[in-house]
N, C-alpha and C positions, 0 to 999 in steps of 0.2 A: 504494499500500500504506500510506503514511504516513496518508493521509486516512482509509482505513477503519480502521486501528489506533487513530486518535484518537477515534472515536465512542464515546460513554460506553457503549454496549451491547455493544461489541466487547471480548472479554477477550484473545483471541489470534488473530493471523493466521498461517495455515500457507502459507508460501511454497513455491514449487516443488512444489505438489501436482500430481498427475497430472491430466490432462484428463479421462479417463474414470474414473469411480468404479466400482471392482470392489467385490464383496461383501467381500473381504478388508480393502481399504482403508477401506470404510465402517464395518466392524466396529472397525477400529483408531480410526477417529475418534470413535465413540460409546463405546468402552470405555476407550481409553487418554487421549484428549484430552477425553473427556465434553462433546462439543460438542451443541448443541440443533438446529442447522440447517446446511446446505451452502448456501453462496453462492459462485457463481462470478464471480471478478473478471477482467476481460480489458481492459487499458488503461483502467483505471478507469471502466468501464462494467459495472454489475451486471446480469446476465441474470436476469430474473425471469420473464416469460412469452416470452421470446424462445427458440427452440429452439438447443440446443447439440448438434450432430450428429456422430457419428464417421464414418468413412470409408465404413462399411456403410450409413449412413443412420440408424442407431439412436440413440435418445436417450442422450446421455453421462451423463445424471443420472437415468435410469429407476429405479435401486435406491434413491437417496435420495428421489425423488418417491413411489415405492411404499411407502416406510417413513414417508411423510409428513413429512419432515425436510428439504425443499427449499423 
């Protein structure tokens, strides 16, 4: 987290965010935090093209991708 937060184009890192992006949480991110993109960080690996799947096999970031914010 420290490495990501130190990047010049990163304004804020939201720790303990849920793995699955719900519509409610995504709206909070865009409205309250005014973010531009959702990036998932897991053990210092940023998932860009790698799938992040939920237990049911669906894409955890489908809503963010659909909104072109991933």
